[in-house]
C-alpha positions as CSV (number, residue, x, y, z in Angstrom):
1,M,-96.8,-153.5,-103.4
2,K,-95.7,-156.3,-101.1
3,Q,-92.7,-154.3,-99.9
4,T,-94.9,-151.3,-99.2
5,L,-97.4,-153.4,-97.2
6,A,-94.6,-155.0,-95.2
7,R,-93.2,-151.6,-94.4
8,L,-96.7,-150.4,-93.2
9,L,-97.0,-153.5,-91.0
10,A,-93.6,-153.2,-89.4
11,R,-94.5,-150.6,-86.8
12,P,-97.9,-152.0,-85.6
13,L,-96.7,-155.6,-85.5
14,A,-93.6,-154.6,-83.6
15,R,-95.6,-152.5,-81.1
16,A,-98.0,-155.3,-80.6
17,A,-95.2,-157.7,-79.8
18,R,-93.7,-155.2,-77.3
19,Q,-97.0,-154.8,-75.6
20,G,-97.4,-158.5,-75.3
21,L,-93.9,-159.0,-73.9
22,K,-94.5,-156.3,-71.3
23,L,-97.8,-157.9,-70.2
24,A,-95.9,-161.2,-69.9
25,G,-93.3,-159.4,-67.7
26,H,-90.5,-159.2,-70.2
27,G,-88.5,-156.1,-71.2
28,G,-89.3,-156.2,-74.9
29,T,-86.1,-154.4,-76.1
30,S,-85.0,-156.9,-78.8
31,L,-87.8,-159.0,-80.3
32,P,-90.0,-156.0,-81.3
33,G,-86.9,-154.5,-83.0
34,R,-86.3,-157.8,-84.9
35,I,-89.8,-157.8,-86.1
36,A,-89.6,-154.2,-87.3
37,L,-86.4,-154.9,-89.2
38,A,-87.8,-158.1,-90.7
39,F,-90.7,-156.2,-92.2
40,D,-88.8,-153.1,-93.0
41,P,-85.0,-153.5,-93.3
42,A,-84.7,-149.7,-93.5
43,F,-86.5,-149.1,-90.3
44,I,-83.5,-147.6,-88.5
45,A,-83.5,-144.8,-91.1
46,R,-86.8,-143.7,-89.6
47,A,-84.6,-142.0,-87.0
48,R,-84.3,-139.0,-89.4
49,R,-87.8,-137.9,-88.4
50,F,-86.3,-136.6,-85.1
51,P,-85.1,-133.0,-85.4
52,R,-82.0,-133.6,-83.1
53,R,-80.2,-136.9,-83.2
54,V,-77.3,-137.9,-80.9
55,V,-75.4,-141.2,-80.9
56,V,-73.2,-142.3,-78.0
57,T,-70.5,-145.0,-78.4
58,G,-67.3,-146.2,-76.8
59,T,-66.4,-149.2,-74.6
60,N,-67.3,-147.7,-71.2
61,G,-70.0,-145.4,-69.9
62,K,-72.5,-145.4,-72.8
63,T,-75.6,-146.2,-70.8
64,S,-74.8,-143.7,-68.1
65,T,-74.0,-141.0,-70.7
66,V,-77.2,-141.6,-72.6
67,S,-79.3,-141.4,-69.4
68,L,-77.6,-138.1,-68.4
69,I,-78.0,-136.5,-71.9
70,T,-81.7,-137.5,-71.8
71,L,-82.1,-135.9,-68.4
72,L,-80.3,-132.7,-69.4
73,L,-82.3,-132.4,-72.7
74,R,-85.6,-132.9,-70.8
75,S,-84.4,-130.3,-68.2
76,A,-84.0,-128.0,-71.2
77,G,-87.7,-128.5,-72.1
78,L,-87.2,-131.0,-75.0
79,S,-89.1,-134.3,-75.5
80,V,-86.7,-137.1,-75.9
81,V,-86.6,-140.7,-77.1
82,S,-83.6,-142.9,-76.0
83,N,-82.6,-146.5,-75.5
84,M,-81.7,-146.0,-71.8
85,E,-82.1,-149.7,-71.2
86,G,-78.8,-150.2,-73.0
87,A,-80.0,-152.4,-75.9
88,N,-77.5,-151.0,-78.4
89,M,-77.5,-153.5,-81.3
90,R,-79.6,-153.1,-84.4
91,Q,-82.6,-154.7,-83.0
92,G,-82.4,-152.6,-79.8
93,L,-82.1,-149.4,-81.9
94,A,-85.2,-150.4,-83.9
95,A,-87.2,-151.1,-80.8
96,A,-86.4,-147.7,-79.4
97,L,-87.6,-146.1,-82.7
98,L,-91.1,-147.6,-82.1
99,A,-91.7,-144.6,-79.8
100,P,-93.7,-141.6,-81.1
101,P,-91.6,-138.8,-82.7
102,A,-90.0,-136.4,-80.2
103,E,-87.8,-133.3,-80.4
104,A,-84.6,-135.3,-79.8
105,L,-83.3,-138.9,-80.2
106,V,-80.4,-140.1,-78.0
107,M,-79.1,-143.5,-78.9
108,E,-76.4,-145.7,-77.4
109,V,-74.8,-147.7,-80.2
110,D,-72.5,-150.7,-79.9
111,E,-69.0,-149.9,-81.3
112,F,-69.2,-152.7,-83.9
113,T,-72.8,-151.9,-84.8
114,L,-72.0,-148.2,-85.5
115,P,-70.4,-148.7,-89.0
116,E,-73.6,-150.3,-90.4
117,T,-76.0,-148.0,-88.6
118,A,-74.4,-144.5,-88.5
119,R,-75.5,-143.5,-92.0
120,A,-79.0,-144.7,-91.4
121,L,-79.3,-142.8,-88.1
122,D,-77.6,-139.7,-89.7
123,P,-76.8,-138.1,-86.3
124,Q,-75.9,-134.5,-85.9
125,L,-73.7,-135.4,-83.0
126,V,-71.6,-138.5,-82.2
127,V,-70.2,-138.8,-78.7
128,V,-67.2,-141.2,-78.1
129,T,-66.8,-141.7,-74.4
130,G,-63.4,-143.5,-74.5
131,L,-61.8,-146.8,-75.5
132,F,-60.7,-149.6,-73.2
133,R,-60.2,-153.3,-73.8
134,D,-63.5,-155.0,-73.7
135,Q,-64.7,-158.5,-74.9
136,L,-61.4,-159.1,-76.6
137,D,-62.7,-162.3,-78.2
138,R,-65.5,-160.5,-80.0
139,Y,-64.0,-157.0,-80.6
140,G,-60.4,-157.8,-80.9
141,E,-57.7,-155.5,-79.5
142,V,-58.5,-151.9,-78.7
143,A,-56.8,-150.6,-81.8
144,V,-59.2,-152.7,-83.9
145,V,-62.2,-151.0,-82.1
146,R,-60.6,-147.6,-82.8
147,D,-60.3,-148.4,-86.5
148,T,-63.9,-149.6,-86.5
149,L,-65.1,-146.3,-85.0
150,Q,-63.0,-144.3,-87.6
151,R,-64.8,-146.2,-90.4
152,A,-68.2,-145.3,-88.9
153,I,-67.2,-141.6,-88.4
154,D,-66.2,-141.5,-92.1
155,T,-69.7,-142.3,-93.1
156,V,-71.2,-139.2,-91.4
157,P,-69.0,-136.4,-92.6
158,E,-71.6,-133.7,-91.7
159,A,-71.8,-134.8,-88.0
160,T,-70.0,-133.1,-85.2
161,I,-67.8,-135.7,-83.4
162,L,-67.4,-135.1,-79.7
163,L,-64.3,-136.9,-78.4
164,N,-62.7,-137.6,-75.1
165,G,-59.6,-135.5,-75.5
166,D,-57.9,-137.1,-72.5
167,D,-57.9,-140.5,-74.3
168,P,-55.2,-140.7,-77.0
169,L,-57.1,-143.5,-78.7
170,T,-60.3,-141.3,-79.2
171,A,-58.5,-138.0,-79.5
172,S,-56.7,-139.4,-82.6
173,L,-60.0,-140.1,-84.5
174,R,-60.3,-137.9,-87.6
175,A,-63.3,-135.9,-88.5
176,A,-64.1,-132.6,-90.3
177,R,-66.0,-131.3,-87.2
178,R,-64.4,-132.3,-84.0
179,R,-64.9,-131.1,-80.4
180,F,-63.1,-132.3,-77.4
181,F,-64.0,-132.6,-73.7
182,R,-61.3,-132.9,-71.0
183,L,-61.3,-133.4,-67.3
184,T,-59.3,-132.3,-64.3
185,Q,-59.4,-134.6,-61.3
186,A,-57.1,-136.5,-58.9
187,A,-55.5,-139.6,-60.5
188,L,-57.1,-143.0,-60.0
189,D,-55.1,-146.2,-60.3
190,V,-56.8,-147.9,-63.2
191,P,-55.0,-150.0,-65.8
192,G,-54.4,-148.3,-69.2
193,D,-55.0,-149.7,-72.6
194,C,-52.9,-147.6,-75.0
195,A,-49.6,-149.2,-75.9
196,G,-48.3,-146.3,-77.9
197,C,-49.0,-143.2,-80.0
198,P,-52.1,-144.0,-82.2
199,Q,-50.6,-141.9,-85.0
200,C,-46.9,-143.1,-85.2
201,G,-46.6,-145.9,-82.6
202,A,-43.9,-144.3,-80.5
203,P,-44.2,-144.3,-76.7
204,L,-46.3,-141.6,-75.2
205,S,-45.2,-139.4,-72.4
206,Y,-47.5,-138.0,-69.7
207,R,-47.4,-134.8,-67.6
208,S,-50.3,-136.1,-65.6
209,R,-52.9,-138.9,-65.7
210,T,-56.5,-138.9,-64.5
211,Y,-57.6,-142.5,-65.3
212,A,-56.0,-145.4,-67.1
213,Q,-54.4,-144.0,-70.3
214,L,-56.3,-140.8,-70.0
215,G,-54.5,-137.6,-69.2
216,E,-52.1,-134.9,-70.4
217,F,-50.3,-136.9,-73.0
218,E,-47.8,-136.1,-75.7
219,C,-45.8,-138.0,-78.3
220,P,-42.2,-136.9,-78.4
221,A,-41.8,-138.5,-81.9
222,C,-44.6,-136.9,-83.9
223,G,-46.0,-134.2,-81.7
224,F,-49.5,-135.7,-81.3
225,A,-50.7,-134.4,-77.9
226,A,-53.8,-133.9,-75.8
227,P,-55.9,-131.3,-77.7
228,E,-57.3,-128.0,-76.4
229,A,-60.6,-128.5,-74.7
230,D,-63.9,-127.2,-76.1
231,A,-65.5,-128.4,-72.9
232,R,-63.7,-128.9,-69.6
233,G,-64.8,-130.3,-66.3
234,V,-63.1,-130.0,-62.9
235,V,-63.9,-132.3,-60.1
236,L,-63.8,-130.6,-56.7
237,P,-65.1,-131.8,-53.3
238,E,-67.7,-128.9,-53.2
239,A,-68.7,-128.8,-56.9
240,F,-68.4,-130.2,-60.4
241,V,-67.3,-127.2,-62.5
242,F,-68.2,-127.3,-66.1
243,N,-66.8,-124.6,-68.4
244,G,-66.4,-122.3,-65.3
245,T,-69.9,-122.9,-64.0
246,A,-70.2,-124.6,-60.6
247,L,-72.7,-127.5,-60.5
248,P,-73.6,-129.8,-57.6
249,P,-70.8,-132.0,-56.4
250,L,-70.7,-135.5,-58.0
251,P,-72.2,-138.4,-56.1
252,V,-70.1,-141.5,-56.0
253,H,-72.2,-143.5,-58.4
254,L,-71.6,-141.1,-61.3
255,H,-68.4,-141.4,-63.3
256,P,-67.0,-137.9,-63.9
257,Y,-66.2,-138.7,-67.6
258,S,-69.8,-139.8,-68.2
259,V,-71.0,-136.5,-66.6
260,L,-68.6,-134.4,-68.6
261,A,-69.4,-136.2,-71.9
262,S,-73.1,-135.5,-71.3
263,L,-72.7,-131.9,-70.4
264,A,-70.4,-131.4,-73.4
265,A,-72.9,-133.0,-75.7
266,V,-75.8,-130.7,-74.7
267,D,-73.4,-127.8,-75.0
268,A,-72.5,-128.9,-78.5
269,L,-76.2,-128.9,-79.4
270,G,-76.3,-125.2,-78.4
271,L,-78.5,-125.8,-75.3
272,P,-77.9,-124.9,-71.7
273,A,-75.8,-127.6,-69.9
274,R,-77.1,-127.0,-66.4
275,I,-78.6,-129.3,-63.7
276,A,-80.1,-128.6,-60.3
277,A,-79.6,-132.1,-58.9
278,W,-77.9,-135.2,-60.2
279,P,-80.1,-138.3,-60.8
280,A,-80.5,-140.9,-58.0
281,P,-78.5,-144.1,-58.6
282,I,-80.1,-147.0,-60.4
283,L,-79.6,-150.4,-58.8
284,G,-77.0,-152.1,-60.9
285,R,-75.3,-148.8,-61.7
286,G,-74.1,-147.9,-58.2
287,G,-77.5,-147.9,-56.5
288,S,-77.9,-149.3,-53.0
289,V,-80.6,-151.0,-50.9
290,T,-80.8,-152.0,-47.2
291,M,-81.0,-155.7,-46.5
292,A,-80.8,-157.4,-43.1
293,R,-79.5,-154.1,-41.7
294,R,-76.7,-154.0,-44.2
295,K,-76.1,-151.7,-47.2
296,V,-75.9,-153.6,-50.5
297,T,-74.6,-151.9,-53.6
298,V,-74.8,-153.5,-57.1
299,V,-72.5,-152.5,-59.9
300,L,-71.7,-153.8,-63.4
301,G,-68.2,-155.0,-64.0
302,K,-67.1,-155.5,-67.6
303,N,-63.4,-154.9,-67.8
304,P,-60.4,-153.9,-65.6
305,A,-61.2,-150.2,-65.9
306,S,-64.9,-150.5,-64.8
307,V,-64.3,-152.9,-62.0
308,S,-61.3,-151.0,-60.6
309,W,-63.2,-147.8,-60.6
310,N,-66.3,-149.2,-58.9
311,L,-64.2,-150.9,-56.2
312,A,-62.5,-147.6,-55.5
313,Q,-65.8,-145.6,-55.5
314,H,-67.7,-148.0,-53.3
315,P,-65.6,-149.1,-50.3
316,G,-67.0,-152.4,-48.9
317,D,-66.7,-154.6,-45.9
318,A,-67.3,-157.6,-48.1
319,H,-67.6,-158.3,-51.8
320,L,-69.7,-160.6,-54.0
321,F,-68.4,-161.3,-57.5
322,L,-70.8,-162.9,-60.0
323,V,-68.7,-163.9,-63.0
324,N,-69.8,-165.4,-66.3
325,N,-67.9,-165.8,-69.5
326,R,-70.7,-165.9,-72.1
327,A,-70.6,-164.0,-75.4
328,A,-71.9,-160.7,-73.9
329,D,-69.4,-160.9,-71.0
330,G,-66.4,-161.9,-73.1
331,R,-65.4,-165.6,-73.3
332,D,-62.0,-164.9,-71.7
333,V,-61.8,-163.7,-68.1
334,S,-58.1,-163.2,-68.1
335,W,-58.8,-159.4,-67.6
336,L,-59.6,-160.2,-63.9
337,W,-55.9,-160.3,-63.3
338,D,-55.6,-156.6,-64.3
339,V,-58.3,-155.4,-61.8
340,N,-57.0,-153.5,-58.8
341,L,-58.4,-155.7,-56.0
342,A,-56.7,-153.8,-53.1
343,P,-60.0,-152.6,-51.6
344,V,-61.2,-156.3,-51.2
345,S,-60.5,-158.2,-48.0
346,R,-63.4,-160.7,-47.7
347,A,-65.0,-162.0,-50.8
348,V,-67.5,-164.6,-52.2
349,A,-67.8,-165.7,-55.8
350,T,-70.4,-167.4,-57.9
351,G,-71.2,-167.8,-61.6
352,E,-69.8,-170.0,-64.4
353,R,-66.2,-168.8,-63.7
354,A,-66.5,-168.6,-59.9
355,L,-63.5,-170.9,-59.4
356,E,-61.3,-168.8,-61.6
357,M,-62.3,-165.7,-59.6
358,L,-61.4,-167.6,-56.5
359,T,-58.0,-168.4,-57.9
360,R,-57.5,-164.8,-58.6
361,L,-58.5,-163.8,-55.1
362,R,-56.1,-166.4,-53.6
363,Y,-53.1,-164.5,-54.9
364,E,-54.2,-161.2,-53.2
365,P,-52.2,-161.0,-49.9
366,Q,-54.9,-158.9,-48.1
367,I,-57.7,-161.4,-48.7
368,A,-58.7,-162.8,-45.3
369,Q,-61.4,-165.2,-46.6
370,A,-62.7,-166.1,-50.1
371,S,-65.2,-168.8,-51.0
372,A,-67.3,-169.9,-54.0
373,Y,-70.9,-171.2,-54.3
374,P,-72.7,-172.7,-57.2
375,K,-75.9,-170.9,-56.7
376,P,-76.2,-167.1,-56.6
377,E,-78.6,-167.1,-53.7
378,E,-76.2,-169.2,-51.6
379,A,-73.3,-166.9,-52.5
380,F,-75.4,-163.8,-51.6
381,A,-76.3,-165.3,-48.2
382,A,-72.7,-166.1,-47.5
383,A,-71.6,-162.5,-48.6
384,L,-74.2,-161.1,-46.2
385,R,-72.8,-163.2,-43.4
386,E,-69.3,-161.8,-44.2
387,T,-70.7,-158.3,-43.9
388,P,-71.0,-157.0,-40.4
389,E,-74.3,-155.5,-39.3
390,G,-74.4,-151.9,-40.4
391,G,-71.7,-152.6,-42.9
392,H,-71.5,-152.5,-46.7
393,L,-71.7,-155.3,-49.2
394,V,-70.6,-154.5,-52.8
395,V,-71.9,-156.8,-55.5
396,V,-69.9,-156.8,-58.8
397,A,-71.7,-158.7,-61.6
398,T,-70.6,-159.3,-65.2
399,Y,-73.2,-158.4,-67.9
400,T,-75.1,-161.7,-68.0
401,Q,-75.0,-162.1,-64.2
402,L,-76.5,-158.6,-63.6
403,P,-80.1,-159.8,-63.8
404,A,-79.3,-162.4,-61.1
405,A,-77.7,-159.8,-58.9
406,L,-80.7,-157.5,-59.3
407,A,-83.1,-160.4,-58.5
408,L,-81.2,-161.0,-55.3
409,T,-81.8,-157.5,-54.2
410,D,-85.4,-157.2,-55.4
411,T,-87.7,-155.5,-52.9
412,A,-90.1,-158.4,-52.6
413,R,-87.2,-160.9,-51.8
414,R,-85.1,-158.9,-49.4
415,P,-84.4,-160.8,-46.3
416,T,-84.8,-159.1,-42.9
417,A,-82.2,-161.4,-41.4
418,V,-79.1,-163.1,-42.6
419,P,-79.9,-166.5,-44.2
420,A,-78.5,-169.7,-42.7
421,A,-75.1,-170.9,-43.7
422,V,-74.6,-173.3,-46.6
423,A,-71.4,-175.2,-47.2
424,P,-69.4,-173.5,-50.0
425,E,-68.3,-175.2,-53.2
426,A,-64.7,-174.2,-52.6
427,V,-62.7,-172.1,-50.2
428,A,-59.4,-170.2,-50.9
429,Q,-57.8,-170.2,-47.5
430,P,-54.7,-168.0,-47.2
431,R,-51.5,-170.1,-47.4
432,A,-49.2,-169.8,-44.4
433,P,-45.6,-169.4,-45.6
434,L,-43.3,-172.4,-44.9
435,A,-40.0,-172.0,-43.1
436,R,-38.0,-169.1,-44.5
437,R,-35.1,-170.1,-46.8
438,P,-32.1,-167.8,-47.4
439,H,-32.8,-167.3,-51.1
440,H,-34.0,-164.5,-53.3
441,V,-35.5,-164.8,-56.9
442,R,-35.6,-161.9,-59.3
443,I,-38.5,-162.1,-61.8
444,A,-38.1,-159.9,-64.8
445,L,-41.4,-158.8,-66.4
446,L,-40.6,-157.2,-69.7
447,F,-42.7,-154.4,-71.2
448,P,-45.9,-154.9,-69.2
449,E,-47.3,-151.6,-70.6
450,Q,-46.9,-152.8,-74.2
451,L,-47.4,-156.5,-73.7
452,G,-50.1,-156.6,-71.1
453,T,-53.4,-156.9,-73.0
454,Y,-54.5,-160.3,-71.9
455,G,-53.7,-160.4,-68.2
456,D,-50.4,-162.1,-68.7
457,S,-48.7,-159.9,-66.1
458,G,-50.4,-162.1,-63.6
459,N,-47.8,-164.7,-64.4
460,A,-45.3,-162.7,-62.4
461,V,-47.6,-162.5,-59.4
462,V,-48.2,-166.2,-59.5
463,L,-44.5,-167.0,-59.5
464,Q,-43.7,-164.5,-56.8
465,K,-46.5,-165.8,-54.4
466,R,-45.6,-169.4,-55.0
467,L,-42.1,-168.7,-54.0
468,Q,-43.1,-166.6,-50.9
469,W,-45.5,-169.4,-49.8
470,R,-42.4,-171.6,-49.8
471,G,-40.5,-169.1,-47.6
472,I,-38.4,-167.8,-50.5
473,E,-38.2,-164.0,-51.1
474,A,-39.0,-162.9,-54.7
475,S,-39.2,-159.5,-56.4
476,I,-40.7,-158.5,-59.7
477,D,-38.7,-156.1,-61.8
478,R,-41.0,-154.4,-64.3
479,I,-38.8,-153.6,-67.3
480,G,-40.0,-150.7,-69.5
481,L,-39.0,-149.8,-73.0
482,S,-36.0,-147.6,-71.8
483,D,-35.0,-149.8,-68.8
484,V,-32.0,-152.0,-68.5
485,L,-32.5,-155.8,-68.1
486,S,-30.2,-157.1,-65.3
487,A,-28.2,-160.2,-66.1
488,D,-29.0,-161.4,-62.6
489,A,-32.7,-162.1,-63.5
490,D,-33.7,-165.6,-62.6
491,I,-36.9,-165.8,-64.7
492,L,-37.9,-163.8,-67.8
493,L,-41.6,-163.2,-68.6
494,L,-43.3,-161.6,-71.6
495,G,-47.0,-161.4,-72.3
496,G,-49.3,-160.7,-75.2
497,G,-50.2,-157.4,-76.8
498,E,-51.3,-155.6,-79.9
499,D,-49.2,-155.2,-83.0
500,R,-48.2,-151.7,-82.0
501,G,-47.2,-152.8,-78.6
502,Q,-45.2,-155.7,-80.1
503,R,-43.4,-153.3,-82.4
504,L,-42.4,-151.0,-79.5
505,A,-41.2,-154.0,-77.5
506,L,-39.3,-155.5,-80.5
507,A,-37.3,-152.3,-80.9
508,S,-36.2,-152.5,-77.3
509,M,-35.6,-156.2,-77.4
510,R,-33.2,-155.7,-80.3
511,A,-30.8,-153.9,-78.0
512,M,-31.2,-156.7,-75.4
513,Q,-30.8,-159.5,-78.0
514,P,-27.3,-160.6,-77.1
515,M,-28.2,-160.9,-73.4
516,L,-31.6,-162.5,-74.1
517,K,-29.9,-165.1,-76.4
518,A,-27.2,-165.8,-73.8
519,M,-29.8,-166.2,-71.1
520,A,-31.8,-168.6,-73.2
521,E,-28.7,-170.7,-74.0
522,D,-27.7,-170.7,-70.4
523,G,-31.0,-172.2,-69.3
524,V,-32.5,-169.1,-67.6
525,P,-36.2,-170.1,-67.4
526,A,-38.4,-167.9,-69.6
527,L,-42.1,-167.8,-70.4
528,L,-43.1,-166.1,-73.6
529,V,-46.8,-165.7,-74.3
530,C,-48.3,-164.9,-77.7
531,G,-47.0,-161.4,-78.6
532,G,-44.0,-162.0,-76.4
533,L,-43.2,-165.3,-78.2
534,Q,-43.3,-164.1,-81.8
535,P,-40.4,-161.6,-81.7
536,Y,-38.1,-164.4,-80.4
537,G,-38.4,-166.1,-83.8
538,E,-36.8,-165.6,-87.2
539,S,-39.5,-163.3,-88.5
540,L,-43.0,-161.9,-87.8
541,T,-45.5,-159.6,-89.4
542,L,-46.7,-156.5,-87.5
543,E,-49.3,-154.0,-88.8
544,G,-48.9,-155.6,-92.3
545,V,-45.1,-155.2,-92.4
546,E,-42.7,-158.1,-92.1
547,H,-40.0,-157.7,-89.4
548,E,-36.8,-159.7,-88.7
549,G,-37.1,-161.3,-85.3
550,L,-34.4,-161.9,-82.6
551,G,-33.5,-165.3,-84.0
552,I,-33.4,-166.9,-80.6
553,L,-36.2,-169.5,-81.3
554,P,-36.6,-171.5,-84.5
555,I,-40.1,-170.2,-85.4
556,V,-41.7,-168.0,-88.1
557,T,-45.0,-166.2,-87.6
558,R,-47.2,-165.0,-90.4
559,P,-50.6,-163.4,-90.4
560,G,-53.3,-166.0,-91.1
561,K,-57.0,-166.6,-91.2
562,P,-59.1,-167.2,-89.3
563,R,-58.1,-165.3,-86.2
564,L,-57.5,-168.0,-83.6
565,V,-59.8,-167.2,-80.7
566,G,-61.2,-169.4,-78.0
567,K,-60.6,-172.0,-75.3
568,L,-57.3,-173.9,-75.7
569,C,-56.5,-177.2,-74.0
570,V,-53.1,-178.8,-74.5
571,N,-51.4,-182.1,-73.4
572,S,-47.8,-181.4,-72.5
573,P,-45.0,-183.7,-71.3
574,L,-44.0,-181.0,-68.8
575,V,-47.0,-181.5,-66.5
576,P,-49.3,-184.4,-65.6
577,H,-52.5,-182.6,-66.4
578,T,-53.9,-180.9,-69.4
579,L,-52.9,-177.3,-69.8
580,V,-55.8,-174.9,-70.2
581,G,-56.2,-171.3,-71.2
582,F,-57.6,-169.0,-73.8
583,E,-56.0,-168.0,-77.2
584,N,-56.5,-164.8,-79.2
585,H,-54.1,-164.2,-82.0
586,G,-54.0,-163.5,-85.7
587,G,-50.4,-164.7,-86.2
588,H,-50.0,-168.4,-87.3
589,T,-46.6,-169.8,-86.1
590,T,-44.6,-172.6,-87.8
591,L,-41.8,-174.4,-85.9
592,L,-38.5,-174.8,-87.7
593,G,-36.9,-176.8,-84.9
594,G,-37.2,-177.3,-81.2
595,T,-40.0,-179.2,-79.5
596,R,-43.7,-178.4,-79.3
597,L,-44.8,-177.5,-75.8
598,G,-47.7,-179.9,-76.3
599,E,-50.4,-181.3,-78.6
600,V,-53.7,-179.6,-78.9
601,V,-56.7,-181.3,-77.4
602,S,-59.1,-178.5,-78.3
603,G,-58.5,-175.1,-79.9
604,N,-55.8,-174.2,-82.3
605,G,-52.4,-173.4,-80.8
606,N,-49.7,-172.4,-83.2
607,A,-51.9,-172.6,-86.2
608,A,-55.5,-173.4,-87.3
609,T,-56.9,-176.8,-86.1
610,G,-53.9,-177.6,-84.0
611,S,-51.9,-178.7,-87.0
612,Q,-48.7,-177.2,-85.7
613,G,-49.2,-178.2,-82.1
614,E,-49.0,-175.6,-79.4
615,G,-46.1,-173.5,-78.4
616,I,-42.4,-174.4,-78.3
617,L,-39.9,-175.6,-75.7
618,L,-36.2,-175.0,-76.2
619,H,-33.6,-175.2,-73.4
620,R,-35.8,-173.8,-70.6
621,T,-37.6,-171.3,-72.7
622,I,-41.4,-171.9,-73.0
623,G,-43.3,-170.2,-75.8
624,T,-47.1,-170.5,-75.7
625,Y,-50.4,-169.0,-76.9
626,L,-52.1,-169.8,-73.6
627,H,-53.5,-166.7,-71.9
628,G,-55.1,-166.9,-68.6
629,P,-52.6,-166.0,-67.2
630,V,-51.3,-169.5,-68.0
631,L,-49.5,-170.0,-64.7
632,A,-52.5,-169.2,-62.6
633,R,-54.7,-171.6,-64.5
634,N,-51.9,-174.2,-64.6
635,P,-49.8,-173.9,-61.3
636,A,-48.0,-177.2,-62.1
637,L,-46.3,-175.4,-65.0
638,A,-45.4,-172.5,-62.7
639,D,-43.7,-175.1,-60.4
640,V,-41.8,-176.6,-63.3
641,M,-40.3,-173.2,-64.0
642,L,-39.5,-172.6,-60.3
643,G,-38.0,-176.1,-60.1
644,W,-35.6,-175.1,-62.9
645,V,-34.6,-172.0,-60.9
646,A,-34.0,-174.1,-57.8
647,E,-32.0,-176.6,-59.9
648,R,-29.8,-173.8,-61.4
649,H,-29.0,-172.5,-57.9
650,G,-28.6,-176.0,-56.4
651,W,-31.3,-175.5,-53.8
652,G,-32.8,-178.9,-54.0
653,A,-36.5,-179.8,-54.5
654,L,-39.2,-177.2,-53.7
655,D,-41.9,-178.0,-51.1
656,P,-45.2,-179.0,-52.7
657,L,-48.2,-176.7,-52.5
658,E,-51.9,-177.7,-52.4
659,D,-53.6,-176.7,-55.7
660,A,-56.8,-178.7,-55.6
661,M,-59.0,-175.6,-56.2
662,E,-57.0,-174.5,-59.2
663,A,-57.1,-178.0,-60.6
664,R,-60.9,-178.0,-60.3
665,A,-61.1,-174.6,-62.1
666,A,-58.9,-175.8,-64.9
667,R,-61.0,-179.0,-65.4
668,A,-64.2,-177.0,-65.4
669,L,-62.8,-174.6,-68.0
670,C,-61.5,-177.4,-70.3
671,A,-64.8,-179.4,-70.0
672,G,-67.1,-176.3,-70.4
């Protein structure tokens, strides 16, 4: 009786809470849902009263795809309920279900929420937009997200699963009823997130790419390839062609894959996928306003793919970056080093990780001016001043900074003139190179496609720029799986990656083992980060299988619990200040010899609670679990390595560089 009464009270109480929140000026997308679930734990199953039920998931493009599907269904004459606000956890889904019944339900669902809600929602159609690295501290690596989606799909065997056929990660998902959408468009330089074939792990080959890892792929080892398309889109200047029908050309604010997924979803439901005009942009999703005679566009930036695409789509005269690292943003902002910042020349940063953003900007050669401000309104005013009258300011905000960005561009607060100048918190002035020296340093970056999940490729950029600022030429040799490592390399770098990427790299490293061992013993400086460190040891476990390592370092790595994720601060005798970074690894490492890189101040390091210290130092090989990239966050460590290079070549001491801003960023991270 009590359970029945609680169930009856769930809807009216939740609706009353939502109405009260709206009257108070709040959105009301979470608390009402919490109330409904508290009184009726099975409330999400009420979705089954909707005749048509569509679920949209994937790391990128969910909100845009849900909005477009909703628009297309309404254009087809259906009444629709959806969670277009983007509240995609259980409480957000429940809040959306407070609406009166309609002919269709379209729900955006968080990837990790889908396994526990898919069966309750019982959708006829599940749309998977694509998979990219996103919030690595919460979700884990992209292969983990893929496996999570597979578990969810397995719970709804009667549903049609609509997959991005250009993405090997989603195209490999299994289902009894699968459909694929595929796109034809000019390639865009966006970082990819697929280390190898999702079925057998071998390297993929591409005849063409459209976006990141998306394109015409094939696995030479097992034959897995991009599937035949059930729905195809073609991007042309004069039209967007869907299944042979010309639709209006796409505006810059709409991602072609979101548009294609939406049209394909409506087509899969057996409805006409047509539209007379695309929706206007929403501020925060590529929409623009005019302020002080300048165009201002606000976009959400959540990972390398989304930020790189938005920067390419919205050319700006100046850029404002609002960067936080809260749970909803992802605690680690190492991904900033994989963003293509080529379109940026003048920039301002604010937010909790503004100084880290400023550090990132400092290593971009085309940046003429970059500064950071503690308050968003001060940063916005500075960015407006950097934008010429009649020009375009692009505002890129991480998830928890998006409300602040939208408040800055609110109609009631728009300034008609540029606000007065305020002194910045920090400025990243371009460094003028010192007198040229007749030297050249070759930096070998090994397997960046397979071991580049955590922004560690930025270590190569840091070393190169710090040499160039000293008047020393430096080149970066990107060594792929089938490339030959030159014995002339002055520095070796390996980064972190997923188990599958490590397995691919380990196979290539075995052929290099004699050279790698000789270089280590000869004192060639090397930096091995996380997944690049573990194969150098005696043994390691990948995808549940133990592998013999290269035997160059006296370490053993075994899978352990818990996964070691979070801020990592280390005192090392190599540098005068605490090393700072972020760790994210399931392998627990034990030293059998050598010297620890340092002792853990906070975090875990080689094993849980810091019991095994952090990293290893042997000869001039540094192994560490510090992501960041570690040399950007800790330039003193970069200079230790460069000092070793100078010593080996007999060049004498290197000129010092001013790193006050980087030191402030590191202190703020370690203290925060």
